[in-house]
PDB file of N, CA, C, O and CB in Angstrom:
ATOM      1  N   MET A   1     174.586 250.633 184.260  1.00  0.00           N
ATOM      2  CA  MET A   1     174.046 249.986 183.779  1.00  0.00           C
ATOM      3  C   MET A   1     172.518 250.956 184.087  1.00  0.00           C
ATOM      4  O   MET A   1     171.415 250.476 184.347  1.00  0.00           O
ATOM      5  CB  MET A   1     174.409 248.570 184.220  1.00  0.00           C
ATOM      6  N   ASP A   2     172.912 252.590 183.947  1.00  0.00           N
ATOM      7  CA  ASP A   2     171.591 253.411 184.222  1.00  0.00           C
ATOM      8  C   ASP A   2     171.168 253.527 182.962  1.00  0.00           C
ATOM      9  O   ASP A   2     170.145 254.158 183.229  1.00  0.00           O
ATOM     10  CB  ASP A   2     171.689 254.854 184.946  1.00  0.00           C
ATOM     11  N   ASN A   3     171.141 253.421 181.810  1.00  0.00           N
ATOM     12  CA  ASN A   3     170.803 253.378 180.522  1.00  0.00           C
ATOM     13  C   ASN A   3     169.619 252.129 180.138  1.00  0.00           C
ATOM     14  O   ASN A   3     168.712 252.055 179.310  1.00  0.00           O
ATOM     15  CB  ASN A   3     172.179 253.216 179.782  1.00  0.00           C
ATOM     16  N   TYR A   4     170.097 251.310 181.094  1.00  0.00           N
ATOM     17  CA  TYR A   4     169.742 249.798 180.480  1.00  0.00           C
ATOM     18  C   TYR A   4     168.212 249.568 181.561  1.00  0.00           C
ATOM     19  O   TYR A   4     168.047 249.659 182.777  1.00  0.00           O
ATOM     20  CB  TYR A   4     171.403 248.293 180.847  1.00  0.00           C
ATOM     21  N   LEU A   5     167.236 249.222 180.347  1.00  0.00           N
ATOM     22  CA  LEU A   5     165.966 248.513 180.989  1.00  0.00           C
ATOM     23  C   LEU A   5     165.549 247.292 181.096  1.00  0.00           C
ATOM     24  O   LEU A   5     165.806 246.529 180.164  1.00  0.00           O
ATOM     25  CB  LEU A   5     165.057 248.848 180.563  1.00  0.00           C
ATOM     26  N   LYS A   6     165.013 246.937 181.927  1.00  0.00           N
ATOM     27  CA  LYS A   6     164.832 245.223 182.614  1.00  0.00           C
ATOM     28  C   LYS A   6     163.777 245.009 181.203  1.00  0.00           C
ATOM     29  O   LYS A   6     163.022 245.784 180.616  1.00  0.00           O
ATOM     30  CB  LYS A   6     163.804 244.937 184.799  1.00  0.00           C
ATOM     31  N   VAL A   7     164.188 243.374 180.970  1.00  0.00           N
ATOM     32  CA  VAL A   7     163.208 243.088 179.346  1.00  0.00           C
ATOM     33  C   VAL A   7     162.108 242.278 180.535  1.00  0.00           C
ATOM     34  O   VAL A   7     162.447 241.527 181.450  1.00  0.00           O
ATOM     35  CB  VAL A   7     164.211 241.643 177.502  1.00  0.00           C
ATOM     36  N   GLU A   8     161.198 242.570 180.287  1.00  0.00           N
ATOM     37  CA  GLU A   8     159.915 241.739 180.740  1.00  0.00           C
ATOM     38  C   GLU A   8     159.870 239.951 180.937  1.00  0.00           C
ATOM     39  O   GLU A   8     160.013 239.150 180.013  1.00  0.00           O
ATOM     40  CB  GLU A   8     158.834 242.099 179.577  1.00  0.00           C
ATOM     41  N   GLY A   9     159.724 239.739 181.831  1.00  0.00           N
ATOM     42  CA  GLY A   9     159.373 237.782 181.482  1.00  0.00           C
ATOM     43  C   GLY A   9     161.263 237.130 181.565  1.00  0.00           C
ATOM     44  O   GLY A   9     161.538 235.930 181.548  1.00  0.00           O
ATOM     45  N   THR A  10     162.416 238.363 181.658  1.00  0.00           N
ATOM     46  CA  THR A  10     163.347 237.423 181.928  1.00  0.00           C
ATOM     47  C   THR A  10     164.038 237.705 182.936  1.00  0.00           C
ATOM     48  O   THR A  10     163.565 238.553 183.693  1.00  0.00           O
ATOM     49  CB  THR A  10     164.098 237.174 181.005  1.00  0.00           C
ATOM     50  N   THR A  11     165.276 237.138 183.249  1.00  0.00           N
ATOM     51  CA  THR A  11     165.968 237.094 184.710  1.00  0.00           C
ATOM     52  C   THR A  11     167.203 238.081 184.130  1.00  0.00           C
ATOM     53  O   THR A  11     167.402 239.133 184.737  1.00  0.00           O
ATOM     54  CB  THR A  11     166.518 235.250 185.424  1.00  0.00           C
ATOM     55  N   ASN A  12     167.839 237.830 183.236  1.00  0.00           N
ATOM     56  CA  ASN A  12     169.343 238.071 182.309  1.00  0.00           C
ATOM     57  C   ASN A  12     169.456 239.083 181.409  1.00  0.00           C
ATOM     58  O   ASN A  12     170.510 239.646 181.113  1.00  0.00           O
ATOM     59  CB  ASN A  12     169.717 236.934 181.399  1.00  0.00           C
ATOM     60  N   LEU A  13     168.532 239.283 181.035  1.00  0.00           N
ATOM     61  CA  LEU A  13     168.341 240.536 179.734  1.00  0.00           C
ATOM     62  C   LEU A  13     167.573 241.929 180.135  1.00  0.00           C
ATOM     63  O   LEU A  13     166.561 242.103 180.815  1.00  0.00           O
ATOM     64  CB  LEU A  13     167.298 239.868 178.372  1.00  0.00           C
ATOM     65  N   TYR A  14     168.485 242.912 179.419  1.00  0.00           N
ATOM     66  CA  TYR A  14     168.439 244.482 179.364  1.00  0.00           C
ATOM     67  C   TYR A  14     167.698 245.074 177.774  1.00  0.00           C
ATOM     68  O   TYR A  14     167.571 244.587 176.650  1.00  0.00           O
ATOM     69  CB  TYR A  14     170.250 245.072 179.530  1.00  0.00           C
ATOM     70  N   ARG A  15     167.509 245.742 178.112  1.00  0.00           N
ATOM     71  CA  ARG A  15     167.845 246.485 176.805  1.00  0.00           C
ATOM     72  C   ARG A  15     168.435 248.151 177.074  1.00  0.00           C
ATOM     73  O   ARG A  15     168.285 248.936 178.011  1.00  0.00           O
ATOM     74  CB  ARG A  15     166.331 246.510 175.847  1.00  0.00           C
ATOM     75  N   ASP A  16     169.025 248.216 176.012  1.00  0.00           N
ATOM     76  CA  ASP A  16     170.296 249.431 176.134  1.00  0.00           C
ATOM     77  C   ASP A  16     169.194 250.564 175.295  1.00  0.00           C
ATOM     78  O   ASP A  16     168.762 250.439 174.150  1.00  0.00           O
ATOM     79  CB  ASP A  16     172.287 248.966 175.037  1.00  0.00           C
ATOM     80  N   GLY A  17     168.854 251.938 176.504  1.00  0.00           N
ATOM     81  CA  GLY A  17     168.313 252.817 176.005  1.00  0.00           C
ATOM     82  C   GLY A  17     168.405 253.638 174.907  1.00  0.00           C
ATOM     83  O   GLY A  17     167.447 254.176 174.352  1.00  0.00           O
ATOM     84  N   ASP A  18     169.761 253.749 174.541  1.00  0.00           N
ATOM     85  CA  ASP A  18     170.215 254.361 173.471  1.00  0.00           C
ATOM     86  C   ASP A  18     170.379 253.608 172.117  1.00  0.00           C
ATOM     87  O   ASP A  18     170.043 254.134 171.055  1.00  0.00           O
ATOM     88  CB  ASP A  18     171.336 254.861 173.853  1.00  0.00           C
ATOM     89  N   SER A  19     170.984 252.178 172.207  1.00  0.00           N
ATOM     90  CA  SER A  19     171.144 251.459 170.761  1.00  0.00           C
ATOM     91  C   SER A  19     169.681 250.503 170.562  1.00  0.00           C
ATOM     92  O   SER A  19     169.351 249.993 169.491  1.00  0.00           O
ATOM     93  CB  SER A  19     172.747 250.316 170.749  1.00  0.00           C
ATOM     94  N   GLN A  20     169.111 250.426 171.511  1.00  0.00           N
ATOM     95  CA  GLN A  20     167.854 249.635 171.433  1.00  0.00           C
ATOM     96  C   GLN A  20     168.293 247.984 171.646  1.00  0.00           C
ATOM     97  O   GLN A  20     167.545 247.014 171.773  1.00  0.00           O
ATOM     98  CB  GLN A  20     167.075 249.944 169.862  1.00  0.00           C
ATOM     99  N   ALA A  21     169.683 248.038 171.634  1.00  0.00           N
ATOM    100  CA  ALA A  21     170.354 246.525 171.660  1.00  0.00           C
ATOM    101  C   ALA A  21     169.506 245.650 173.030  1.00  0.00           C
ATOM    102  O   ALA A  21     168.811 246.147 173.916  1.00  0.00           O
ATOM    103  CB  ALA A  21     172.389 246.687 172.023  1.00  0.00           C
ATOM    104  N   ILE A  22     169.767 244.605 172.864  1.00  0.00           N
ATOM    105  CA  ILE A  22     169.543 243.375 174.003  1.00  0.00           C
ATOM    106  C   ILE A  22     170.657 243.021 174.380  1.00  0.00           C
ATOM    107  O   ILE A  22     171.579 242.596 173.683  1.00  0.00           O
ATOM    108  CB  ILE A  22     168.849 242.079 173.600  1.00  0.00           C
ATOM    109  N   VAL A  23     170.617 243.224 175.812  1.00  0.00           N
ATOM    110  CA  VAL A  23     171.755 242.842 176.080  1.00  0.00           C
ATOM    111  C   VAL A  23     171.708 242.019 177.472  1.00  0.00           C
ATOM    112  O   VAL A  23     171.077 242.417 178.451  1.00  0.00           O
ATOM    113  CB  VAL A  23     172.609 244.000 176.036  1.00  0.00           C
ATOM    114  N   SER A  24     172.549 240.674 177.429  1.00  0.00           N
ATOM    115  CA  SER A  24     172.660 239.948 178.451  1.00  0.00           C
ATOM    116  C   SER A  24     173.589 240.190 179.538  1.00  0.00           C
ATOM    117  O   SER A  24     174.642 240.733 179.202  1.00  0.00           O
ATOM    118  CB  SER A  24     172.825 238.923 178.035  1.00  0.00           C
ATOM    119  N   THR A  25     173.405 239.846 181.043  1.00  0.00           N
ATOM    120  CA  THR A  25     173.955 240.018 181.931  1.00  0.00           C
ATOM    121  C   THR A  25     174.600 238.263 182.572  1.00  0.00           C
ATOM    122  O   THR A  25     175.152 238.129 183.664  1.00  0.00           O
ATOM    123  CB  THR A  25     172.946 240.936 182.715  1.00  0.00           C
ATOM    124  N   ASP A  26     174.430 237.498 181.915  1.00  0.00           N
ATOM    125  CA  ASP A  26     174.392 236.112 182.178  1.00  0.00           C
ATOM    126  C   ASP A  26     176.028 235.801 181.988  1.00  0.00           C
ATOM    127  O   ASP A  26     176.103 235.294 180.868  1.00  0.00           O
ATOM    128  CB  ASP A  26     173.283 235.246 181.101  1.00  0.00           C
ATOM    129  N   MET A  27     177.069 235.854 182.434  1.00  0.00           N
ATOM    130  CA  MET A  27     178.488 235.591 182.445  1.00  0.00           C
ATOM    131  C   MET A  27     178.704 234.353 182.251  1.00  0.00           C
ATOM    132  O   MET A  27     179.367 233.952 181.294  1.00  0.00           O
ATOM    133  CB  MET A  27     179.138 235.950 183.547  1.00  0.00           C
ATOM    134  N   GLU A  28     178.104 233.480 183.248  1.00  0.00           N
ATOM    135  CA  GLU A  28     178.308 231.997 183.033  1.00  0.00           C
ATOM    136  C   GLU A  28     178.508 231.739 181.512  1.00  0.00           C
ATOM    137  O   GLU A  28     179.563 231.361 181.002  1.00  0.00           O
ATOM    138  CB  GLU A  28     177.034 231.139 183.592  1.00  0.00           C
ATOM    139  N   GLN A  29     176.778 232.122 180.545  1.00  0.00           N
ATOM    140  CA  GLN A  29     176.407 231.974 179.285  1.00  0.00           C
ATOM    141  C   GLN A  29     177.736 232.439 178.737  1.00  0.00           C
ATOM    142  O   GLN A  29     178.570 231.672 178.254  1.00  0.00           O
ATOM    143  CB  GLN A  29     175.090 232.733 178.851  1.00  0.00           C
ATOM    144  N   TRP A  30     177.868 233.667 178.837  1.00  0.00           N
ATOM    145  CA  TRP A  30     179.463 234.257 177.965  1.00  0.00           C
ATOM    146  C   TRP A  30     180.511 233.400 178.065  1.00  0.00           C
ATOM    147  O   TRP A  30     181.080 233.036 177.036  1.00  0.00           O
ATOM    148  CB  TRP A  30     180.203 235.682 178.573  1.00  0.00           C
ATOM    149  N   ARG A  31     180.858 233.021 179.119  1.00  0.00           N
ATOM    150  CA  ARG A  31     182.027 232.281 179.541  1.00  0.00           C
ATOM    151  C   ARG A  31     181.948 231.199 178.563  1.00  0.00           C
ATOM    152  O   ARG A  31     182.787 231.143 177.664  1.00  0.00           O
ATOM    153  CB  ARG A  31     182.046 231.800 181.080  1.00  0.00           C
ATOM    154  N   LEU A  32     180.640 229.988 178.697  1.00  0.00           N
ATOM    155  CA  LEU A  32     180.678 229.240 177.952  1.00  0.00           C
ATOM    156  C   LEU A  32     180.149 229.633 176.357  1.00  0.00           C
ATOM    157  O   LEU A  32     179.508 228.739 175.803  1.00  0.00           O
ATOM    158  CB  LEU A  32     180.119 228.337 178.614  1.00  0.00           C
ATOM    159  N   ALA A  33     180.257 230.256 175.976  1.00  0.00           N
ATOM    160  CA  ALA A  33     179.999 230.877 174.325  1.00  0.00           C
ATOM    161  C   ALA A  33     181.259 231.330 174.019  1.00  0.00           C
ATOM    162  O   ALA A  33     181.543 231.508 172.834  1.00  0.00           O
ATOM    163  CB  ALA A  33     178.845 232.243 174.076  1.00  0.00           C
ATOM    164  N   LYS A  34     182.200 231.584 175.030  1.00  0.00           N
ATOM    165  CA  LYS A  34     183.734 232.031 174.509  1.00  0.00           C
ATOM    166  C   LYS A  34     184.800 230.882 174.618  1.00  0.00           C
ATOM    167  O   LYS A  34     185.905 230.958 174.081  1.00  0.00           O
ATOM    168  CB  LYS A  34     184.349 233.327 175.459  1.00  0.00           C
ATOM    169  N   LYS A  35     184.380 229.832 175.345  1.00  0.00           N
ATOM    170  CA  LYS A  35     184.794 228.646 175.361  1.00  0.00           C
ATOM    171  C   LYS A  35     184.417 227.850 174.079  1.00  0.00           C
ATOM    172  O   LYS A  35     185.280 227.195 173.495  1.00  0.00           O
ATOM    173  CB  LYS A  35     184.339 228.098 176.516  1.00  0.00           C
ATOM    174  N   ARG A  36     183.404 227.894 173.732  1.00  0.00           N
ATOM    175  CA  ARG A  36     182.665 226.921 172.078  1.00  0.00           C
ATOM    176  C   ARG A  36     183.728 227.590 171.272  1.00  0.00           C
ATOM    177  O   ARG A  36     184.471 226.851 170.627  1.00  0.00           O
ATOM    178  CB  ARG A  36     180.569 227.378 171.259  1.00  0.00           C
ATOM    179  N   LYS A  37     184.002 229.542 171.186  1.00  0.00           N
ATOM    180  CA  LYS A  37     184.651 229.899 170.132  1.00  0.00           C
ATOM    181  C   LYS A  37     186.273 229.255 170.105  1.00  0.00           C
ATOM    182  O   LYS A  37     186.713 228.778 169.058  1.00  0.00           O
ATOM    183  CB  LYS A  37     184.544 231.435 170.129  1.00  0.00           C
ATOM    184  N   GLU A  38     186.994 229.291 171.207  1.00  0.00           N
ATOM    185  CA  GLU A  38     188.067 228.865 171.281  1.00  0.00           C
ATOM    186  C   GLU A  38     188.163 227.463 170.649  1.00  0.00           C
ATOM    187  O   GLU A  38     188.966 227.246 169.741  1.00  0.00           O
ATOM    188  CB  GLU A  38     188.408 228.980 172.518  1.00  0.00           C
ATOM    189  N   ILE A  39     187.267 226.429 171.176  1.00  0.00           N
ATOM    190  CA  ILE A  39     186.999 224.972 170.713  1.00  0.00           C
ATOM    191  C   ILE A  39     187.310 225.265 169.134  1.00  0.00           C
ATOM    192  O   ILE A  39     188.378 225.316 168.524  1.00  0.00           O
ATOM    193  CB  ILE A  39     185.259 224.317 171.084  1.00  0.00           C
ATOM    194  N   PHE A  40     186.168 225.409 168.781  1.00  0.00           N
ATOM    195  CA  PHE A  40     185.899 226.111 167.060  1.00  0.00           C
ATOM    196  C   PHE A  40     187.096 226.611 166.380  1.00  0.00           C
ATOM    197  O   PHE A  40     187.198 226.392 165.173  1.00  0.00           O
ATOM    198  CB  PHE A  40     184.876 227.545 167.018  1.00  0.00           C
ATOM    199  N   VAL A  41     188.062 227.290 167.031  1.00  0.00           N
ATOM    200  CA  VAL A  41     188.937 227.861 166.744  1.00  0.00           C
ATOM    201  C   VAL A  41     189.902 227.303 166.321  1.00  0.00           C
ATOM    202  O   VAL A  41     190.450 227.525 165.241  1.00  0.00           O
ATOM    203  CB  VAL A  41     189.147 228.432 167.415  1.00  0.00           C
ATOM    204  N   LYS A  42     190.396 226.038 167.635  1.00  0.00           N
ATOM    205  CA  LYS A  42     191.221 225.097 167.532  1.00  0.00           C
ATOM    206  C   LYS A  42     191.082 224.054 166.474  1.00  0.00           C
ATOM    207  O   LYS A  42     191.955 223.684 165.688  1.00  0.00           O
ATOM    208  CB  LYS A  42     191.246 224.610 168.622  1.00  0.00           C
ATOM    209  N   GLN A  43     189.706 223.588 166.587  1.00  0.00           N
ATOM    210  CA  GLN A  43     189.286 222.767 165.731  1.00  0.00           C
ATOM    211  C   GLN A  43     189.639 222.905 163.980  1.00  0.00           C
ATOM    212  O   GLN A  43     189.988 222.053 163.163  1.00  0.00           O
ATOM    213  CB  GLN A  43     187.949 222.831 166.056  1.00  0.00           C
ATOM    214  N   LYS A  44     189.343 224.532 163.841  1.00  0.00           N
ATOM    215  CA  LYS A  44     189.412 224.736 162.570  1.00  0.00           C
ATOM    216  C   LYS A  44     190.895 224.690 162.052  1.00  0.00           C
ATOM    217  O   LYS A  44     191.260 224.261 160.958  1.00  0.00           O
ATOM    218  CB  LYS A  44     188.744 225.955 162.307  1.00  0.00           C
ATOM    219  N   ASN A  45     191.817 225.309 163.226  1.00  0.00           N
ATOM    220  CA  ASN A  45     193.066 225.415 162.704  1.00  0.00           C
ATOM    221  C   ASN A  45     194.138 223.742 162.990  1.00  0.00           C
ATOM    222  O   ASN A  45     195.285 223.302 162.908  1.00  0.00           O
ATOM    223  CB  ASN A  45     193.685 226.913 163.537  1.00  0.00           C
ATOM    224  N   GLU A  46     193.074 223.454 163.265  1.00  0.00           N
ATOM    225  CA  GLU A  46     193.558 221.150 163.232  1.00  0.00           C
ATOM    226  C   GLU A  46     193.350 221.344 161.967  1.00  0.00           C
ATOM    227  O   GLU A  46     194.366 221.758 161.410  1.00  0.00           O
ATOM    228  CB  GLU A  46     192.244 219.375 164.122  1.00  0.00           C
ATOM    229  N   ILE A  47     192.310 221.197 161.167  1.00  0.00           N
ATOM    230  CA  ILE A  47     191.942 221.191 160.006  1.00  0.00           C
ATOM    231  C   ILE A  47     192.333 221.482 159.046  1.00  0.00           C
ATOM    232  O   ILE A  47     192.259 220.829 158.005  1.00  0.00           O
ATOM    233  CB  ILE A  47     191.321 221.502 159.925  1.00  0.00           C
ATOM    234  N   ASN A  48     192.958 222.793 159.248  1.00  0.00           N
ATOM    235  CA  ASN A  48     193.846 223.251 158.302  1.00  0.00           C
ATOM    236  C   ASN A  48     195.129 222.658 157.809  1.00  0.00           C
ATOM    237  O   ASN A  48     195.599 222.374 156.708  1.00  0.00           O
ATOM    238  CB  ASN A  48     194.115 224.285 158.680  1.00  0.00           C
ATOM    239  N   ASN A  49     195.665 222.552 159.570  1.00  0.00           N
ATOM    240  CA  ASN A  49     197.205 221.895 159.441  1.00  0.00           C
ATOM    241  C   ASN A  49     196.414 220.504 158.636  1.00  0.00           C
ATOM    242  O   ASN A  49     196.725 220.657 157.455  1.00  0.00           O
ATOM    243  CB  ASN A  49     198.304 221.493 161.354  1.00  0.00           C
ATOM    244  N   ILE A  50     195.712 219.478 158.722  1.00  0.00           N
ATOM    245  CA  ILE A  50     195.777 218.625 158.328  1.00  0.00           C
ATOM    246  C   ILE A  50     195.407 218.296 156.257  1.00  0.00           C
ATOM    247  O   ILE A  50     195.384 217.345 155.476  1.00  0.00           O
ATOM    248  CB  ILE A  50     195.060 218.154 159.421  1.00  0.00           C
ATOM    249  N   LYS A  51     195.243 219.449 156.243  1.00  0.00           N
ATOM    250  CA  LYS A  51     194.788 219.778 154.864  1.00  0.00           C
ATOM    251  C   LYS A  51     196.293 220.117 154.407  1.00  0.00           C
ATOM    252  O   LYS A  51     196.599 219.606 153.330  1.00  0.00           O
ATOM    253  CB  LYS A  51     193.529 221.112 154.705  1.00  0.00           C
ATOM    254  N   GLU A  52     196.981 220.650 154.841  1.00  0.00           N
ATOM    255  CA  GLU A  52     198.214 221.017 154.361  1.00  0.00           C
ATOM    256  C   GLU A  52     199.336 220.224 154.411  1.00  0.00           C
ATOM    257  O   GLU A  52     200.387 220.509 153.836  1.00  0.00           O
ATOM    258  CB  GLU A  52     198.520 222.004 154.871  1.00  0.00           C
ATOM    259  N   GLU A  53     199.062 218.743 155.412  1.00  0.00           N
ATOM    260  CA  GLU A  53     199.776 217.829 155.533  1.00  0.00           C
ATOM    261  C   GLU A  53     199.406 216.820 154.256  1.00  0.00           C
ATOM    262  O   GLU A  53     200.112 216.019 153.643  1.00  0.00           O
ATOM    263  CB  GLU A  53     199.631 217.350 156.909  1.00  0.00           C
ATOM    264  N   ILE A  54     198.041 217.185 154.117  1.00  0.00           N
ATOM    265  CA  ILE A  54     197.658 216.083 153.294  1.00  0.00           C
ATOM    266  C   ILE A  54     198.079 215.995 151.640  1.00  0.00           C
ATOM    267  O   ILE A  54     198.446 215.032 150.966  1.00  0.00           O
ATOM    268  CB  ILE A  54     196.194 216.076 153.430  1.00  0.00           C
ATOM    269  N   GLY A  55     197.847 217.521 151.267  1.00  0.00           N
ATOM    270  CA  GLY A  55     198.392 218.511 150.742  1.00  0.00           C
ATOM    271  C   GLY A  55     200.143 218.200 149.769  1.00  0.00           C
ATOM    272  O   GLY A  55     200.480 218.066 148.593  1.00  0.00           O
ATOM    273  N   GLU A  56     200.873 218.208 151.209  1.00  0.00           N
ATOM    274  CA  GLU A  56     202.398 217.635 151.138  1.00  0.00           C
ATOM    275  C   GLU A  56     202.541 216.311 150.638  1.00  0.00           C
ATOM    276  O   GLU A  56     203.349 216.075 149.740  1.00  0.00           O
ATOM    277  CB  GLU A  56     203.074 217.586 152.496  1.00  0.00           C
ATOM    278  N   MET A  57     201.698 215.271 151.233  1.00  0.00           N
ATOM    279  CA  MET A  57     201.754 213.932 151.479  1.00  0.00           C
ATOM    280  C   MET A  57     201.294 213.570 149.588  1.00  0.00           C
ATOM    281  O   MET A  57     201.902 212.679 148.996  1.00  0.00           O
ATOM    282  CB  MET A  57     200.508 213.372 153.013  1.00  0.00           C
ATOM    283  N   LYS A  58     200.051 214.497 148.788  1.00  0.00           N
ATOM    284  CA  LYS A  58     200.159 214.242 147.536  1.00  0.00           C
ATOM    285  C   LYS A  58     201.222 214.200 146.838  1.00  0.00           C
ATOM    286  O   LYS A  58     201.678 213.281 146.157  1.00  0.00           O
ATOM    287  CB  LYS A  58     199.573 214.852 147.047  1.00  0.00           C
ATOM    288  N   SER A  59     201.870 215.963 147.171  1.00  0.00           N
ATOM    289  CA  SER A  59     202.668 216.197 146.263  1.00  0.00           C
ATOM    290  C   SER A  59     204.055 214.869 145.854  1.00  0.00           C
ATOM    291  O   SER A  59     204.386 214.446 144.746  1.00  0.00           O
ATOM    292  CB  SER A  59     203.129 217.593 146.776  1.00  0.00           C
ATOM    293  N   LEU A  60     204.512 214.567 147.003  1.00  0.00           N
ATOM    294  CA  LEU A  60     205.757 213.531 147.251  1.00  0.00           C
ATOM    295  C   LEU A  60     205.134 212.413 146.617  1.00  0.00           C
ATOM    296  O   LEU A  60     205.728 211.887 145.675  1.00  0.00           O
ATOM    297  CB  LEU A  60     206.256 213.177 148.922  1.00  0.00           C
ATOM    298  N   ILE A  61     203.718 211.847 147.094  1.00  0.00           N
ATOM    299  CA  ILE A  61     203.589 210.631 146.258  1.00  0.00           C
ATOM    300  C   ILE A  61     203.493 210.978 144.753  1.00  0.00           C
ATOM    301  O   ILE A  61     203.697 210.096 143.920  1.00  0.00           O
ATOM    302  CB  ILE A  61     202.333 209.818 146.691  1.00  0.00           C
ATOM    303  N   LYS A  62     203.210 212.144 144.413  1.00  0.00           N
ATOM    304  CA  LYS A  62     203.213 212.512 142.785  1.00  0.00           C
ATOM    305  C   LYS A  62     204.542 212.228 142.287  1.00  0.00           C
ATOM    306  O   LYS A  62     204.845 211.575 141.289  1.00  0.00           O
ATOM    307  CB  LYS A  62     202.872 214.136 142.414  1.00  0.00           C
ATOM    308  N   ASP A  63     205.483 212.956 143.334  1.00  0.00           N
ATOM    309  CA  ASP A  63     206.852 212.965 142.656  1.00  0.00           C
ATOM    310  C   ASP A  63     207.426 211.671 142.522  1.00  0.00           C
ATOM    311  O   ASP A  63     208.290 211.635 141.645  1.00  0.00           O
ATOM    312  CB  ASP A  63     207.832 213.788 143.379  1.00  0.00           C
ATOM    313  N   LEU A  64     207.178 210.380 143.233  1.00  0.00           N
ATOM    314  CA  LEU A  64     207.418 209.149 143.787  1.00  0.00           C
ATOM    315  C   LEU A  64     207.092 208.509 142.339  1.00  0.00           C
ATOM    316  O   LEU A  64     207.869 207.840 141.659  1.00  0.00           O
ATOM    317  CB  LEU A  64     206.486 208.698 145.209  1.00  0.00           C
ATOM    318  N   VAL A  65     205.733 208.876 142.020  1.00  0.00           N
ATOM    319  CA  VAL A  65     205.212 208.177 140.992  1.00  0.00           C
ATOM    320  C   VAL A  65     205.791 208.251 139.718  1.00  0.00           C
ATOM    321  O   VAL A  65     206.011 207.290 138.981  1.00  0.00           O
ATOM    322  CB  VAL A  65     204.041 208.473 140.884  1.00  0.00           C
ATOM    323  N   GLU A  66     206.151 210.035 139.369  1.00  0.00           N
ATOM    324  CA  GLU A  66     206.917 210.080 138.547  1.00  0.00           C
ATOM    325  C   GLU A  66     208.091 209.932 138.454  1.00  0.00           C
ATOM    326  O   GLU A  66     208.521 210.154 137.322  1.00  0.00           O
ATOM    327  CB  GLU A  66     206.791 210.707 138.228  1.00  0.00           C
ATOM    328  N   LYS A  67     209.078 209.535 139.459  1.00  0.00           N
ATOM    329  CA  LYS A  67     210.285 208.906 138.869  1.00  0.00           C
ATOM    330  C   LYS A  67     210.433 207.530 139.168  1.00  0.00           C
ATOM    331  O   LYS A  67     211.455 206.851 139.078  1.00  0.00           O
ATOM    332  CB  LYS A  67     211.473 209.553 139.286  1.00  0.00           C
ATOM    333  N   LEU A  68     209.308 207.195 139.532  1.00  0.00           N
ATOM    334  CA  LEU A  68     209.323 205.320 139.148  1.00  0.00           C
ATOM    335  C   LEU A  68     208.786 205.086 137.846  1.00  0.00           C
ATOM    336  O   LEU A  68     209.172 204.022 137.362  1.00  0.00           O
ATOM    337  CB  LEU A  68     208.252 204.249 140.224  1.00  0.00           C
ATOM    338  N   SER A  69     208.059 205.715 137.174  1.00  0.00           N
ATOM    339  CA  SER A  69     207.732 205.691 136.129  1.00  0.00           C
ATOM    340  C   SER A  69     208.694 205.998 134.909  1.00  0.00           C
ATOM    341  O   SER A  69     208.814 205.396 133.842  1.00  0.00           O
ATOM    342  CB  SER A  69     206.822 206.331 136.240  1.00  0.00           C
ATOM    343  N   GLY A  70     209.310 207.061 135.368  1.00  0.00           N
ATOM    344  CA  GLY A  70     210.543 207.519 134.052  1.00  0.00           C
ATOM    345  C   GLY A  70     210.809 208.513 133.759  1.00  0.00           C
ATOM    346  O   GLY A  70     211.643 208.693 132.871  1.00  0.00           O
TER     347      GLY A  70
END
């Protein structure tokens, strides 16, 4: 943190002297953000699996209707 300057009026924000980026040192917020992303990815995967299963069911129903109607 040699090249970081504290942002006025904040407790966990610093400015990188080279890139001018604002950097947060609040590890608890970082952990929470990481957990939210994990939950989001898990939900996205579950939704994609459900979409695939629905597609398979539609295909099976279509085949069944075709067989029944001759």
